[in-house]
C-alpha positions as CSV (number, residue, x, y, z in Angstrom):
1,M,16.8,-53.1,-88.8
2,T,18.7,-53.8,-85.5
3,L,17.7,-52.9,-82.1
4,R,20.3,-49.8,-81.8
5,K,19.3,-48.5,-84.6
6,A,15.7,-48.4,-84.4
7,F,16.3,-46.3,-80.8
8,A,19.0,-44.5,-82.6
9,V,15.8,-43.4,-85.1
10,T,13.9,-43.0,-82.3
11,V,15.4,-40.6,-80.0
12,T,17.2,-38.7,-82.7
13,T,12.7,-37.9,-84.0
14,L,12.6,-37.0,-80.3
15,A,15.2,-35.1,-79.6
16,L,14.5,-33.4,-82.9
17,G,10.5,-32.8,-82.3
18,T,11.2,-31.3,-78.6
19,S,14.7,-29.0,-80.2
20,V,11.6,-28.1,-83.0
21,S,8.7,-27.4,-80.0
22,S,10.5,-25.2,-78.6
23,F,12.6,-23.1,-80.7
24,A,8.4,-21.7,-82.6
25,S,8.5,-20.6,-78.8
26,E,10.7,-18.1,-79.5
27,A,8.9,-17.0,-82.5
28,T,8.6,-13.7,-83.8
29,S,5.8,-11.6,-84.6
30,Y,4.3,-10.8,-87.8
31,H,3.5,-8.1,-89.7
32,Y,2.0,-7.2,-92.4
33,G,4.9,-6.7,-94.8
34,M,7.5,-8.0,-93.3
35,D,9.8,-9.8,-96.5
36,L,10.3,-13.3,-94.4
37,D,12.2,-15.2,-97.0
38,I,10.7,-19.6,-96.8
39,A,12.3,-22.3,-98.6
40,K,11.2,-25.0,-96.6
41,V,7.7,-24.8,-93.5
42,V,9.0,-27.4,-91.6
43,S,5.8,-26.9,-89.9
44,V,2.3,-25.8,-89.1
45,D,1.7,-25.5,-85.2
46,A,-2.1,-23.7,-85.8
47,P,-4.1,-24.7,-82.1
48,T,-8.4,-25.0,-83.4
49,S,-10.5,-22.3,-81.2
50,T,-14.0,-22.4,-80.6
51,Q,-16.4,-19.4,-82.9
52,G,-15.5,-16.5,-82.5
53,Q,-12.2,-16.6,-80.2
54,T,-8.9,-15.8,-82.0
55,S,-5.8,-18.2,-82.1
56,T,-2.0,-17.6,-82.5
57,A,-0.3,-20.0,-85.3
58,T,3.2,-20.3,-85.5
59,L,4.7,-21.1,-88.5
60,T,8.7,-23.2,-88.9
61,Y,10.6,-23.2,-91.3
62,R,14.3,-23.5,-92.9
63,D,15.3,-19.9,-94.6
64,S,17.4,-19.5,-97.4
65,S,20.4,-20.3,-95.2
66,G,19.0,-23.6,-93.7
67,Q,18.4,-21.5,-90.6
68,L,15.9,-22.4,-88.8
69,R,13.6,-19.9,-87.8
70,A,9.4,-19.1,-86.8
71,V,6.8,-16.6,-87.1
72,S,3.8,-16.2,-85.0
73,Y,0.2,-15.4,-86.2
74,V,-3.3,-14.0,-85.6
75,Q,-5.8,-16.2,-87.0
76,P,-8.6,-14.6,-88.0
77,T,-11.5,-15.8,-86.8
78,V,-14.1,-17.3,-88.2
79,L,-18.1,-17.2,-87.7
80,A,-20.4,-19.9,-89.3
81,N,-23.4,-18.1,-89.6
82,Q,-23.1,-14.7,-91.3
83,N,-25.3,-12.5,-92.6
């Protein structure tokens, strides 16, 4: 692989990664029963949180027509020592 090709691949990868992350900030909020047309999952951004705190995750995906879409949802809390 030449230096020019390696540079082009790097720039393209960075541009695509930036566009996906900026698109994910425009995610629609998920609600129960929502009809999702997921053909391929692109990424899942699920930040870690401390115990007892909820966090919002974002699922970025392509639908059956190839459109890039994102949906955000609240992750349930997990408590370690539940009785």
